[in-house]
N, C-alpha and C positions, 0 to 999 in steps of 0.2 A: 409200689413206692412215693412216699414226698421230691417235689419235682421242685428244684426250683434257676429263676432267672436272674441271673446278672449281668445288669445293663451301665458299663460304667465306657467310657472312650478313652482309658487310658490302661492298656494293652495290656500290662504289665502290671497294675491293681488290680481288673477283671479276672487276669488267670491268677493268680494267685488266691483270691476270695474262693474262685469255682473248687483251687484244689484242696482248701478248706471243709468248704459245705462234701464233697466228695470222701474225705475223710471220715465225714460222719453219718452215710452211709447213703445220702440220696443223688439223684438225679439232678446234673446241674448243665445250664446251655448260658453263653456267653452273647451280649448285643453290645456293639461300641455307640449303637444310634435309637435317635425312639424310632426313628422306619423302621432297623436291624430288629431291637425291641415288639413292634408290632408285627412283625413275620414271623416272628419266636413265639411268639402267644396266641399265635393264628396255627401255628403250626402244632402249638403242647400248652392245655392253661397251666402255669407254674399255681401251686400251691401259697409258693413266695417269690418277691421280687426285693430283690437286694438293688435300691435304685441310686445310681450317683445325680448330684442338683442341676450340673452342668456339661449339657450336652452339645455335640457339633451344629445338631440342626433343630437346638431349643431346650426349655425348663423342663428336668425332667416330672417338674409337680402337674407337667401338660397330660404325663403318663398316665395320674390315678384321677383322669374323668375317663378315661377308656380302665381302669380294672374295676371300676363300678360296675359294669356288668359283666364281671367276674365276680360272683357274691362268696365264693372261697377261695378265694386271692386275696392274702396276707400282702399290704405293701413296705417296706422298709426301707427308710432312707438313709444312703450312705453316701456322705460327702465330705469333702472340706474344708466347705465356705459353706459348714452351718451357723448360722445364726437361731437368736431365740423367733424374731419377724418368721424367719422360715421354716422350723420347725412349729411353729403354733400355726403358719396355715398348712404344713402337710398335715397336722394332726386334725385341723379341721374338715383337710376337703378327702379325708378315711386311710390315713397313713396308720400303720400299726404303732409303730414307734420309727427311732431315729439311732441309728451309731456314729461315729467320727474318725476320717482318719486320722494313723491309724489303726484298720478295728483288731484287736488281740484277738488270739485265738479262744481263748477263756467267753472272750460276749459273745462271740461269735453261736458257740459249743452253747450259749444258757439261750439264743435267741429263738435258734434254730429249736432246742427242747421247749421252749414254750411255744414256740407256733407248731410245732409238728402236734400239742397234745389240741384236743377240740375243746373249745375253749363254752364252757357251760353259758353260756350268754344265747348262745347263737339257739342253742335245745331253750329254751328257757321265756326267749322275748317275749310270743308269742301269749304265751301264761302271764307271765308281767303286767302284758298289755289291756289282759284280759281284766285280775284284780283291779290295778288303774281303773277301770270303767264299773268297778262291778260294786267292789267294796270301796274304790278311794285311797289304795296306798301301792305303793311301788317297792318289792320287802316292806322292807322297816318304816319306811319312807313314805307319811302320808298327808292327804292332799289333793287335788282336784285344778288347782286353781293354775292359770298361764305359770306366773314364776316355777313353781313347784315344776312344771312340765317341765319346763327348759332343763331342769335338774336334771329331773332322768336322762331324756337327751342327753346330758352331756358325761353324766354318770353311764348307760348305754355305750357312749364312745368310746369313753376310754376305760375302762376297766379293764379289757382283754389288751390291750396294750403294758408295758413296763415303765412307761413315763411315769416321772413326779409328777403328784397333783398337789393343788395349796387352793385349800378351802375359807375361805373369809366368810365372816358374820358376825354381829352383837353376839353375845354367851347369853347362849339359852336357843340358838337356833339350828342344831340338830348339824354342828358340823361333825363330831366322830360317827355319828349316824350316817352319812355319805358315805366315810372312812371305810366305816364297815361293809356298808350297801357296795364299795368300788370292791373290795376285799371280795366277799360271797360273789361275784360276780365275775370272777378270773377264775384265772385259772391255778391261781395261789388259793384256794381257797382251801386246801386242804392243810394246806401249811397254819404256820398262825400269824395271831394278828393282837398287836400289843400294843397299848395304848398308852402314852409318856404323857403327862401333864410339866411342860418345862415350866411351867411356873407353883409347881408344889414338893419338888424337888432342891433340897439345899444347893446352891452354890458350892461346896464345897464337896461336895457327893455326887453330881450330875455326871459329869468325865465317867466314875467310876460306873455309873450305872448304864448309861449309853455305851462302854467301850468295854468295861471291862477291864477289873485289874489283875499282876500277880499278885501270888506268894510271896509278906515282903515288902510291895512299893512303896507300902505309906503306912503309917502308928494305924495300929487297929486290923492290917490284910494280914490274919491267920491263914488266909487259903485263896487258890484262885476263885476269881468270881468272873463268872459269863455276863455279858453286858446285853443291852437291850438287841443290841442288828444282830449279834450271835443265836440270842433267842429265839429271836426273829426270824430265822435261818428258811428263804425262800417264800419269804407271809409278807408277810404286808408289818410294817412302823408304822403307825401314827403318830405321829410328836404337834401337840395341842399347846397354844401358845405360845409360840414358835418367839418372839418378840422377846420372850419372859429369860431363855437363851442363854449367859455370859457371853458379852463381845469373843471370848479367845475360841469356847467353845463353838461359836458360831463360820472361827478358821477350821477348825479341824473339823465339820459336818461338811462344810465345803471339799473339803480334800475328799472325803469319798464319795462324795456325791461326782465329782469326776474324774475321778480314779477307779473307784469301786474296790476300795483297801483300808486298812483301819490298824493299829496296833493300841493293845492293852494299855493302861495303865501299867508304869516300868517295866516295860515289853520292849523287845526291836524287833523284834517277828513279825512282818506283817503278815495281817489276815486278810482274806479275800472272807467276800462278803456279796449276797444276794437276797437282794431287801428290797421291795416296794416299798418307795416315802410316798408318805401324804401329810404335809403341813398347813395347818390352822391357827389363825390369830384372829382375834376382833377386835384386832386396831382395825386402822386405814393401813396401809403394808409402807405406800409411796410417804406419810406420814410418822411413821416409825423410820425409816432407812434416816426423813431429814434429822430426827427427835437425837438418831443415835442410840436409835433400841434392835435398827436388823440392817445387817452390811449388805449395801445393795449390793456385791457381788454374788448375795448370798439367797435376794431373794430374786434373780431372772435366775438362778439355778434353781428355783424350786419353784417358778410361777410359771414353769412349762405350761401346762391345763388348767389355768384357773374355775374354780367354780364359783360363785358369787351368791350365798342365801341372803334371800330379805327376809328384815323383821317379821314377826307375826302380824304387826299393826298393816302391811302392805298388802296380805294377804287374809283378809279377814272374812274371806268364803269360805275357808274353809276350817275357822273353828270351834265353827258343830259339827263338824267331821270329826276334826283333834279330839272333843273336851267327849263327845260318845262313845271314841275308842279309848280313855284312860278310860272313863266310867267302865263300859266293857271290862276294860283288866280290872280293876280293883274290883265291879261283882263277882267275879270269875275267883276273885283271890279270897274276898271275902267269907263268899257261899250265899249273899245276896245278891234281887239283882235292886235297883233302882234306874229311876228317870227322871229324868231335867222336865217342867213344867217350861211350855212353847216362849214364855216371856222371861224368862229366868234364861234360855239357850239368848234371845236380843240382847239379853244385862252382857254378857261373855263376848257376842261377839261387838258391840257398841265399846269398849274395852279399847287401851292401845296398846300392855304388856306391854311397857318397859322389859321385862323380865323374860318375852319370848315363848317361845316352847315349854321350858319347864316350868315358869309360872303356873303358866296352866295347868300343867300338871299337879302342879304342887296344887292349887286351889282346887282344883274335881275331887282332888283327894281331900282336901277339906271339911268340900264342904258333901261326900258323899259320909263323911263322921258326923256331920253339924244335922244329919236329915233324921226327924225323930218316925219318917214314915219310909215309904218307899219312891215319896218324890222328893224331887227337889228341888227347894224354890228360893227365894229373893234372899229370905231369913236368911241360909246356909251361908250362904254368901258372907266374909270378912270386913268388916267396916262400913258404913252405909248401907243397908239393905237395899237402898234405889238403886244404887251403884257400890259394884265396885270399887274399895282405896286405892287409889292410888300413889306411887313410892315417893311421888312429890308433885304437889299441882306447881303448874311452870308458869300460868298467869298470875298466882300469888310468891312466886320465889323472887328472892332480888335477886336487883343484877349484881354482876362483878366486871368492874373495868379492867381493858387487858392494853396494853403500851403496842402500837405499831412496832414489831424489831419485837417483839418481844421471844426469846427464845420459848422453842415445842414445850420443851423438857420445861419450860417455868409453868408455861402456862398451863399443860397436865397434871402439875402439883397443885397449884393455884384452885383448877376448877374442883379435884377431886377433894384440897381440905373443904372450902368452900361447900362444896354438897353434904360432907361431913357434918359441919357446924349445921347446917340450915337444919337437915332434918334427924338432929338433938345424938349426931354421934352412935345414931344408929348403922351398922355394918350393912347389913341384911339390904337395906332400902337403897343405900348411896352405892351396891354392886350396881346394883339394878337398877337404876337413874342414872346409870351414868355406862350399861348395858359390858360389867366385865364381869370378870367371878368373883366370887369369894375370898381367894384364893389371890388372886391379882392382885385387888384394894388391900391384901394386909403385907404383902409384897410391897407394897407401892407404899403403906405406910411408913415398915420397918425400914425401907429407905430413904423417908422423909426427918425420921423423928432425929433422926443425928444434927445439929447444925457445924455448918461448916467450922465452929469451936468446937468442938466435943464434946459438947452437952446432948444433957435428951431434952429435945422440943415437950414440954408444960405444956400442950398445944394439944397432944396428938395421943392419943387411948393406941397402942397395937394389938392388948389382949385378945387370943376370939372370943366371941359371942356379941350377942348388939348393943 
């Protein structure tokens, strides 16, 4: 039977938590100080520690150093003094999660259920590390570079917790793959993983898609519809391009994160949700906040555990490994094995890859098709055979003068339109050069297309296609 240790100098709060734990069928002990906690841990090793932050003889975070010697003990911060800094500090020191007082019984029940279940990562960690050294991948993530090893370490740290993860990185760096890996290594792996591109859903429909709607709640709502939060119940919801979500909907998302509840569109019934949220953006989050694209309070609520992905040009040592991996995939699918000429791999490694891993994968597929025999050489690459073509040559591109004090949203608009014009209205190249997805570019162009007087700008073509 799992054993829980409640550490809180408020005797009433400690007894209340202990009573709630006992009703779940677990044994429980209490301690009012660090000294008492260490004595209780010596008497019986706990499976779960509910740890207050402020104690009479020190900071509760000090106890995390002691629990490192207890590999099967999960520590959860329970405090009325929570802040972003202390929460991140606790997670980095080894805490599994954090709760804010007063703790609702439903929150505690879900926590105990998660902690009582074995975390798959504990059984798979050695196998994952062995595959990394042998084959060069950590689950679905590929690369042995130091920056990727840091990502793997962060994924292992956060996977078995319930905390919100915020993944940042340029378009094409693999943010969804990171989110999927976090899910696959968590206790939620048997439940759904849903990926939602917030920039790909119409602003008029996105609230209904995320929260669901009742029959008759709006024109065309001829039946009840379950949103992503309901369909991902017990699992993980990945919200990509979070900065493209309308601001009024960001307010509602913030409420879900703070209360664990939501309402379908057209309903007055409160729904409980048990979903692990992973968000992502290809923008600089603080720039998005300053530009009014992301609410500051939502950013801090999402950014509990940040994971930053480096662009492919900053981990060029992984390019041969990734290229070979993609080549093996297409060779298996097409039934004919091909290989790279050594010089061609060197060309790929020297290229800057503005479209990152996604661009590399697409180029490998094209090179496979272009190869007339089993050897892929320079002539199979697009553009100049001696060098893969870049979407934009920075040395020859015109400059753009921006006056100091110009709003970030206006700077973004000018740079986007200038890049589009320079690249001959080729949207795929423009999106790659700007480090954004094609859908995000379309959304921006539609936003820019209407001038203040309500007329459509003739300078912007927003039809989909290159």
